[in-house]
Every structure is written in structure tokens, then in C-alpha cells.
N, C-alpha and C positions, 0 to 999 in steps of 0.2 A: 357027455357034455365036456366041453373043454373050458379052460379058464378064460379064454378069450370071449366067450359068449356071456359070461356071467357079469362082467363089469368089474369095478374096483373091488378089492377085498373089503370086507366089512370092518376090519380094524383100522383102516387108513382114514376114513372119513371122506368129505367132498374134496374135489380137486381145488388147489389154491387159485385165486383169481389173479390176473395180471395187474401190475400197479396202474393207478389212474394216470391219464395224460397230464402233462404240465410239470411244474416243479414240485419236488416233494415238500411236505409241510415243514414249516420252521419249528425248530425245537423251542421249548419255553425258555424265556430269558433266565440267565443264572442269577443267583442272589448276590448282593454286594454292589460294588462300584461297577459302572459300565466300562467296557474295555476302552482304552485310549486309542485315538486314531493314530495311524502311522505318521511319522514326521514327514513334512512336505519335501518335495524334491528340491535340489539346488543347495544353496548355502545353509549351514546350520543356523538356528535362530540366534540373534544377538543377545548378549546378557543385558540386563536392565542398566540404564545410565546411572552414574553416581548421583548421590543426593544433591539436589539443587540445580540439576541440568535437565532440560526438556529432552524427551526422546526424539531421535531423528525421525523425519517424516518417512512414511512407507515408500517403498520403491515405486517409481513411476509417477509420483505426485510432486507437484512443485511446492516448495516451502512458502508459507505465508509471509509476505513482505509488508513493511510498514513505512510510511512516509515520515521523514523527520519533521518534527514540529517546528524546529528552529528555521528550517528552509521555508516552511509555509509562512511563518511570521515575517521572515525577510522579504518574501514576495509581497505579502499584504502591505508592509510598510513602504516598499518601493512603489507599489501602485497607488497607495494613498498619497504619497508625496507628489506623484505626478498628477493625480486627480484634483488635488487641492490648489494647484497653480491658478486656475481661474478665479478662485475666491481670494480677493485681494487682502482680506483681513487675515486669512490663515497662510498667505503666501510666504511670509518669513519662516514659517514652521517647516515648509517643504524641504529645504536643504538639510535640516536637522533629521527629519525622518529618513531621507536618503542616506545620510551618513550612518545612522543607526542600522539600516538595512545592510549597508556594506560591511559594517563591523560584525554583524551576525554571520556573514558568509563563511569566513575561514573556520570557525569552530564547528559549524554545521558540516562543512566539507570533510573535516577530519573525522567527525563522528560517522558520516556515511562511509568513508573509505575504510575505517577500522571495523565496520560491522560485517564485512565479507559478504555483502549482498543482502543481508537481512533488512537493512534500512535503505530506502531510496530517497530521491529528491535532488539529484544532480541537475536535472532540467529546471527545476524551480529555482535553484541557486543561480544558474546561468541567466535566467530571465530576470531575477531580482537584481543581479549585478548590472545587466544591460540597462534596465529601466532606471536604476538609481544613478548610474553614470550619465545617462541622457539628462536626467533632471538636474544634476549638479552642473552639467555643461550649460544648460539653459539658464540656470541661476547665475553662473559666472558671466554669461553673455549679457543678461539684464543688468547686472551690476556694472559691467564694463560700459554699456551704453549710458547708464545713468551718470557714471563718472565723466564720460566724454561730454555728455550734454551739460553737466554742471560746469565743467571747465570752459566750455565754449560759450556759456551764457545763454543757452537756448530758452531757458524758462524765465529770464528776467522780463522780457517783453510780455510774455503771456501772463505773468503775475500782475504786472501793471494793468493790463487789459482786463483781467478778471476783477481786480480791485475797483477799477473805474466802472465796470458793468454792475457790480454789486452796489456801489454807492449810488448809481443812477436809479436802480430798481428800488432800493430801500429809501433813498433820499428824496 
């Protein structure tokens, strides 16, 4: 008999099996801290900002802007001055509100321009300025017409007529 017919020798044992299909099994996790991920591609991370400053927004996002409160106040006063014209009791207050709205505009515009885009409200200031100037123009026109009417004596006859009518009704 030859060695080929007998099979494997008795001291070697069974033949080793081939590895299973797929990925090899994962080794158990090491003890201690988990490994740190590699740094991202691109620019290195920025150091933290100095104390008292907000961190810059992430790349690709727009920073949050805020509307200036003084610009809002100026527009509200200008609209209120224009809306109160039909109420004859509060009509003398209207030019005062318009002047206050115009007085608030320069300081608000300086604040908006010095914020480098963080504070908005230029459109509100423009609208407040336009409405306030229109209101002041109407107030000046009304005062001019009252002055011309008083100088021309337009109300003297109507005063006498009103007085005679009231005496007739009451008397």
C-alpha cells in the first residue's frame, strides 16, 4: 500500500476549513477612551472666540439679523401721527408725533449702519421719514389755509349766521 491510499497521516488531524463568506468578525472593543475621529477635511477648526463674544455662525448659514426697535418706534409714531388727523380733538398732537418720529430717524440710522448688517430697519426708517414729512406738509397747509381764511374774513359772516341760528332755535 502506498501513502496516497491511506489518507492524511494520523498526527495532523482533520483538514482546516476555508474561512466563511463575508467580512471577518470584528475584534472586541479596546478598554479606555474610544478612538478620536480623524479631523475633517478643509480648513483647521477655529479657536474659540474671546470671552464676551459670540461664536461666528457655521459656514453656509446666514447670521440672525434683528430689526432696530427705534426704527419700529419711528414708523409707529409716523403712522399714528397720520392716522390721528381725522380726529379733530387729537389733530394738534399729530405734528408733534411726526417731529418725534423724524428726530428718532438719525440715531437709528447710525445704529443700523454701525452694526455691519446685524441690525436692519433701513426700509422702516425711509417709510417713517416719508409719512412724517407728508403729515408735516399737510399740517403746514392747514395752518396756511386757516391763516389766509382769517385774514380774508371768511368766518365773520358764518359766525354771525351761526349765532343768529342758535338764538332762533334757543330763543
